[in-house]
C-alpha positions as CSV (number, residue, x, y, z in Angstrom):
1,X,-48.0,-38.6,-80.9
2,X,-44.4,-37.6,-80.2
3,X,-43.9,-35.4,-77.1
4,X,-41.7,-32.4,-77.6
5,X,-39.4,-30.5,-75.3
6,X,-41.6,-27.4,-75.9
7,X,-44.6,-29.3,-74.5
8,X,-42.7,-30.5,-71.4
9,X,-41.4,-27.0,-70.8
10,X,-44.9,-25.5,-71.0
11,X,-46.5,-28.0,-68.6
12,X,-43.6,-27.8,-66.1
13,X,-43.6,-24.0,-66.3
14,X,-39.9,-23.7,-67.3
15,X,-37.8,-22.8,-70.3
16,X,-36.8,-25.3,-73.0
17,X,-33.2,-24.7,-71.9
18,X,-34.1,-26.0,-68.4
19,X,-35.7,-29.1,-69.8
20,X,-32.6,-29.7,-71.9
21,X,-30.4,-29.4,-68.8
22,X,-32.5,-32.0,-67.0
23,X,-32.5,-34.4,-69.9
24,X,-28.7,-34.0,-70.3
25,X,-28.1,-34.2,-66.6
26,X,-26.3,-30.9,-66.4
27,X,-26.0,-30.0,-62.7
28,X,-25.7,-26.2,-63.1
29,X,-28.6,-23.8,-63.5
30,X,-31.4,-26.0,-62.2
31,X,-32.6,-26.1,-58.6
32,X,-33.5,-29.5,-57.0
33,X,-37.3,-28.6,-56.8
34,X,-37.4,-27.5,-60.4
35,X,-35.4,-30.5,-61.5
36,X,-37.8,-32.8,-59.7
37,X,-40.9,-31.1,-61.2
38,X,-39.5,-31.4,-64.8
39,X,-38.6,-35.1,-64.2
40,X,-42.1,-35.8,-63.1
41,X,-43.5,-34.2,-66.2
42,X,-41.0,-36.2,-68.4
43,X,-42.1,-39.5,-66.8
44,X,-45.8,-38.6,-66.9
45,X,-45.6,-37.9,-70.6
46,X,-43.6,-41.1,-71.3
47,X,-40.7,-39.1,-72.7
48,X,-38.1,-40.7,-70.5
49,X,-38.0,-44.3,-71.7
50,X,-36.6,-43.9,-75.2
51,X,-34.8,-40.7,-74.4
52,X,-33.0,-42.1,-71.3
53,X,-31.9,-45.1,-73.3
54,X,-30.5,-42.9,-76.0
55,X,-28.7,-40.7,-73.4
56,X,-27.2,-43.8,-71.8
57,X,-25.8,-44.9,-75.1
58,X,-24.5,-41.6,-76.2
59,X,-23.5,-39.6,-73.1
60,X,-21.0,-42.1,-71.6
61,X,-17.6,-40.6,-71.3
62,X,-15.9,-44.0,-70.8
63,X,-14.0,-42.3,-68.0
64,X,-13.9,-42.6,-64.2
65,X,-12.2,-40.4,-61.6
66,X,-10.0,-41.3,-58.7
67,X,-9.9,-38.6,-56.1
68,X,-6.9,-38.9,-53.7
69,X,-5.6,-36.8,-50.8
70,X,-1.9,-37.3,-51.6
71,X,-0.5,-38.7,-54.8
72,X,3.1,-38.4,-53.5
73,X,2.3,-41.1,-50.9
74,X,3.4,-44.4,-52.4
75,X,0.4,-46.2,-50.8
76,X,-2.0,-44.0,-52.9
77,X,0.2,-44.2,-55.9
78,X,0.1,-48.0,-55.9
79,X,-3.7,-47.9,-55.5
80,X,-4.0,-45.4,-58.4
81,X,-1.9,-47.8,-60.7
82,X,-4.2,-50.7,-59.8
83,X,-7.4,-48.7,-60.4
84,X,-6.1,-47.4,-63.7
85,X,-5.0,-50.9,-64.9
86,X,-8.3,-52.5,-64.1
87,X,-10.3,-49.6,-65.7
88,X,-8.1,-49.8,-68.8
89,X,-9.1,-53.5,-69.2
90,X,-12.7,-52.3,-69.4
91,X,-11.8,-49.6,-72.0
92,X,-12.2,-46.8,-69.4
93,X,-9.6,-44.0,-68.8
94,X,-8.9,-42.9,-65.2
95,X,-8.7,-39.2,-64.3
96,X,-6.7,-38.5,-61.2
97,X,-7.5,-35.6,-58.8
98,X,-5.1,-34.8,-56.0
99,X,-6.8,-32.9,-53.1
100,X,-3.6,-32.2,-51.1
101,X,-5.6,-33.1,-48.0
102,X,-7.9,-30.1,-48.6
103,X,-11.6,-30.8,-47.9
104,X,-12.4,-27.6,-49.9
105,X,-10.5,-29.0,-52.9
106,X,-12.3,-32.3,-52.6
107,X,-15.8,-30.7,-52.7
108,X,-14.7,-28.6,-55.7
109,X,-13.3,-31.6,-57.6
110,X,-16.5,-33.6,-57.1
111,X,-18.7,-30.8,-58.4
112,X,-16.4,-30.3,-61.4
113,X,-16.3,-34.0,-62.2
114,X,-20.1,-34.1,-62.1
115,X,-20.3,-31.1,-64.5
116,X,-17.9,-33.0,-66.9
117,X,-20.3,-36.0,-66.9
118,X,-17.8,-38.4,-65.5
119,X,-19.2,-42.0,-65.5
120,X,-18.2,-42.7,-61.9
121,X,-16.0,-41.7,-59.0
122,X,-13.8,-43.5,-56.5
123,X,-13.1,-41.2,-53.5
124,X,-10.5,-41.5,-50.8
125,X,-11.8,-38.8,-48.4
126,X,-9.3,-36.2,-47.4
127,X,-10.7,-35.3,-44.0
128,X,-13.8,-35.3,-41.9
129,X,-16.6,-34.4,-44.3
130,X,-20.0,-35.8,-43.7
131,X,-22.2,-37.7,-46.1
132,X,-24.4,-34.6,-46.8
133,X,-21.4,-32.8,-48.2
134,X,-20.7,-35.5,-50.7
135,X,-24.2,-36.0,-52.2
136,X,-23.5,-34.1,-55.5
137,X,-22.6,-37.1,-57.6
138,X,-25.4,-39.2,-56.1
139,X,-27.9,-36.5,-56.7
140,X,-27.1,-36.5,-60.4
141,X,-27.1,-40.3,-60.8
142,X,-23.3,-40.6,-60.9
143,X,-22.1,-43.6,-58.8
144,X,-19.5,-42.9,-56.2
145,X,-17.8,-45.4,-53.9
146,X,-15.2,-44.9,-51.2
147,X,-11.8,-46.4,-50.9
148,X,-9.6,-46.9,-47.8
149,X,-11.5,-44.4,-45.7
150,X,-15.1,-43.8,-44.5
151,X,-16.8,-40.4,-44.2
152,X,-17.2,-38.9,-40.8
153,X,-19.8,-40.7,-38.7
154,X,-20.9,-42.8,-41.7
155,X,-20.0,-46.4,-42.1
156,X,-22.7,-47.3,-44.6
157,X,-21.3,-45.8,-47.8
158,X,-20.4,-48.4,-50.3
159,X,-16.7,-48.9,-50.7
160,X,-13.5,-51.0,-50.3
161,X,-11.8,-50.9,-47.0
162,X,-9.1,-52.6,-45.0
163,X,-9.5,-54.0,-41.5
164,X,-7.4,-51.3,-39.8
165,X,-8.4,-52.0,-36.2
166,X,-7.5,-55.7,-36.5
167,X,-4.2,-55.0,-38.1
168,X,-3.3,-52.4,-35.5
169,X,-4.4,-54.7,-32.7
170,X,-2.1,-57.5,-34.0
171,X,0.9,-55.1,-34.3
172,X,0.5,-53.9,-30.8
173,X,0.0,-57.5,-29.6
174,X,3.3,-58.5,-31.3
175,X,5.1,-55.7,-29.5
176,X,3.6,-56.7,-26.1
177,X,4.6,-60.3,-26.7
178,X,8.1,-59.2,-27.5
179,X,8.3,-57.7,-24.0
180,X,7.3,-54.0,-24.6
181,X,5.3,-52.5,-21.8
182,X,5.4,-48.9,-22.9
183,X,4.3,-48.6,-26.6
184,X,4.0,-45.2,-28.2
185,X,1.5,-44.7,-31.0
186,X,2.0,-42.2,-33.9
187,X,-1.5,-41.5,-35.2
188,X,-2.7,-40.0,-38.4
189,X,-5.0,-36.9,-38.4
190,X,-7.9,-36.6,-35.9
191,X,-11.2,-37.5,-37.5
192,X,-9.9,-39.5,-40.4
193,X,-11.4,-43.0,-40.2
194,X,-8.2,-44.9,-40.8
195,X,-6.5,-43.0,-37.9
196,X,-9.4,-43.7,-35.6
197,X,-9.6,-47.4,-36.4
198,X,-5.8,-47.9,-36.0
199,X,-5.8,-46.0,-32.7
200,X,-8.8,-48.1,-31.5
201,X,-6.9,-51.3,-32.3
202,X,-3.9,-50.1,-30.3
203,X,-6.1,-49.2,-27.3
204,X,-7.9,-52.5,-27.5
205,X,-4.7,-54.5,-27.4
206,X,-3.4,-52.5,-24.4
207,X,-6.7,-53.1,-22.6
208,X,-6.8,-56.8,-23.4
209,X,-3.2,-57.4,-22.3
210,X,-3.4,-55.2,-19.2
211,X,-0.7,-52.8,-20.3
212,X,-2.8,-49.7,-19.7
213,X,-3.5,-46.8,-22.1
214,X,-1.4,-43.7,-21.6
215,X,-2.5,-40.7,-23.7
216,X,0.9,-39.1,-23.3
217,X,2.3,-41.8,-25.5
218,X,0.0,-40.9,-28.4
219,X,1.1,-38.2,-30.9
220,X,-0.9,-37.0,-33.8
221,X,0.5,-36.3,-37.3
222,X,-0.6,-36.1,-40.9
223,X,0.8,-39.4,-42.4
224,X,4.0,-37.7,-43.5
225,X,7.7,-38.4,-42.8
226,X,8.0,-35.0,-41.1
227,X,5.2,-35.6,-38.7
228,X,6.6,-39.0,-37.7
229,X,10.0,-37.4,-37.0
230,X,8.4,-34.5,-35.0
231,X,6.3,-36.9,-32.9
232,X,9.4,-38.8,-31.7
233,X,11.2,-35.6,-30.9
234,X,8.2,-34.4,-28.9
235,X,8.1,-37.7,-26.9
236,X,11.8,-37.3,-26.1
237,X,11.5,-33.6,-25.0
238,X,8.6,-34.6,-22.8
239,X,10.7,-37.2,-21.1
240,X,8.4,-40.0,-22.0
241,X,9.8,-43.5,-21.7
242,X,8.9,-46.2,-24.3
243,X,10.3,-49.4,-25.6
244,X,8.4,-49.6,-28.9
245,X,6.6,-47.4,-31.4
246,X,3.6,-48.3,-33.6
247,X,3.2,-45.8,-36.5
248,X,-0.1,-45.3,-38.3
249,X,1.7,-45.5,-41.7
250,X,5.2,-46.2,-43.2
251,X,5.9,-42.6,-44.0
252,X,5.5,-41.7,-40.3
253,X,7.6,-44.7,-39.4
254,X,10.4,-43.5,-41.6
255,X,10.3,-40.2,-39.9
256,X,10.3,-41.9,-36.5
257,X,13.3,-44.1,-37.5
258,X,15.3,-41.1,-38.5
259,X,14.5,-39.4,-35.2
260,X,15.5,-42.5,-33.2
261,X,18.8,-42.7,-35.0
262,X,19.4,-39.0,-34.3
263,X,18.7,-39.6,-30.6
264,X,21.1,-42.5,-30.6
265,X,18.5,-45.2,-30.0
266,X,19.3,-48.7,-31.3
267,X,16.5,-50.2,-33.3
268,X,15.2,-52.8,-32.5
269,X,17.4,-53.5,-29.4
270,X,16.3,-50.5,-27.5
271,X,13.1,-49.4,-29.4
272,X,11.1,-51.6,-31.7
273,X,9.2,-50.1,-34.6
274,X,6.2,-51.2,-36.7
275,X,4.7,-49.2,-39.6
276,X,1.6,-49.6,-41.6
277,X,1.0,-50.1,-45.4
278,X,4.2,-51.9,-46.6
279,X,5.0,-49.2,-49.2
280,X,7.4,-50.4,-51.9
281,X,10.6,-49.0,-50.4
282,X,9.9,-49.9,-46.7
283,X,12.1,-53.0,-47.1
284,X,15.0,-50.7,-48.0
285,X,14.8,-48.7,-44.8
286,X,17.8,-49.1,-42.5
287,X,17.0,-51.4,-40.9
288,X,14.2,-52.8,-43.1
289,X,10.8,-51.9,-41.6
290,X,8.4,-54.3,-40.0
291,X,5.0,-53.3,-41.1
292,X,1.4,-54.1,-41.9
293,X,1.1,-55.4,-45.5
294,X,-2.0,-53.8,-47.0
295,X,-3.6,-55.6,-49.9
296,X,-3.1,-52.4,-51.9
297,X,-3.4,-53.8,-55.4
298,X,-6.5,-55.8,-54.5
299,X,-8.1,-52.7,-53.0
300,X,-7.6,-50.8,-56.2
301,X,-8.8,-53.6,-58.4
302,X,-11.9,-54.4,-56.3
303,X,-12.8,-50.7,-56.1
304,X,-12.6,-50.3,-59.9
305,X,-14.6,-53.5,-60.4
306,X,-17.3,-52.3,-58.0
307,X,-17.6,-48.9,-59.7
308,X,-17.7,-50.5,-63.1
309,X,-20.5,-52.8,-62.0
310,X,-22.5,-49.8,-60.8
311,X,-21.9,-47.9,-64.0
312,X,-23.1,-50.9,-65.9
313,X,-26.4,-50.9,-64.0
314,X,-25.7,-53.8,-61.7
315,X,-26.9,-53.8,-58.1
316,X,-24.0,-53.7,-55.5
317,X,-25.2,-53.6,-51.9
318,X,-22.2,-54.7,-49.8
319,X,-18.9,-53.1,-49.1
320,X,-15.7,-55.1,-49.2
321,X,-13.4,-55.2,-46.2
322,X,-10.0,-56.8,-46.8
323,X,-7.6,-58.3,-44.3
324,X,-4.1,-57.0,-44.0
325,X,-1.3,-59.1,-42.5
326,X,1.8,-58.3,-40.3
327,X,5.2,-58.5,-42.0
328,X,8.1,-58.9,-39.7
329,X,11.5,-57.5,-40.8
330,X,14.4,-56.1,-38.8
331,X,12.8,-53.2,-36.7
332,X,11.3,-55.8,-34.4
333,X,13.0,-58.5,-32.3
334,X,10.9,-61.4,-33.8
335,X,11.8,-61.9,-37.4
336,X,10.2,-64.1,-40.1
337,X,12.3,-67.0,-41.3
């Protein structure tokens, strides 16, 4: 005998509309306890098997979302192009959401995407949110993976990452081997995992090579050109002496380079400079920027493939951590041949 929505509603003690919301995976209007009770009744009455199969076939939107903190940053723009291209190959469209580094915007976008029944989400976290604040997609069965950054205090969320600590260590090591004994570090925002990892690599290199860590040589910014410029000006006003600068990304490195020119420092003769990301126009800086070459395209492609696998019902249990490499140009004394 065929089970009806009316019967499920009666046994669960809810309205037919509530049962419909649960069946259609609509997040609004149903509390977690009520949803769990309705789902138990659905499963007990064997309603779910055929129905869930039907819903899986008919409710797919063939769309995924990429939530980014700053689409104007060339690093994220390149990632977005790679994600979109790979998704398109699988006949999926990619919806972009730009949070402008706002954690509030990020949470709102995630809730909105869930309500729109997006098939899956790739998230580059904007700040220091915790796992509990990002459970909305997971709660409603929508797969979400992280890209580039972890959530605060959580290194277990499935995602595609770069080995930031290793890359920063190698950059600092290069500057030390070039003869620099006072290396300034221009960090990204406090609490953001990429900032923390790159700062840790810098500290580790100083410790290993006996140079000593001086907190006065560390300035924090927000991954923008303006913050890199401001950081160097602050170092100068404080009277800090340094022979090299390691910047947490290329945008900050560009700001630092402009400030060094304004202060009449010769690069690399007096101050060496290494960035991070190898954005498309870093080779056109004056002089061309030595930097860490991130596997940007591969990161985007691997993230899209991981998410598509989860959407397709496959089991994915391990994150991917890719290895960047140092690219020597003309802001350092040692150049590639």
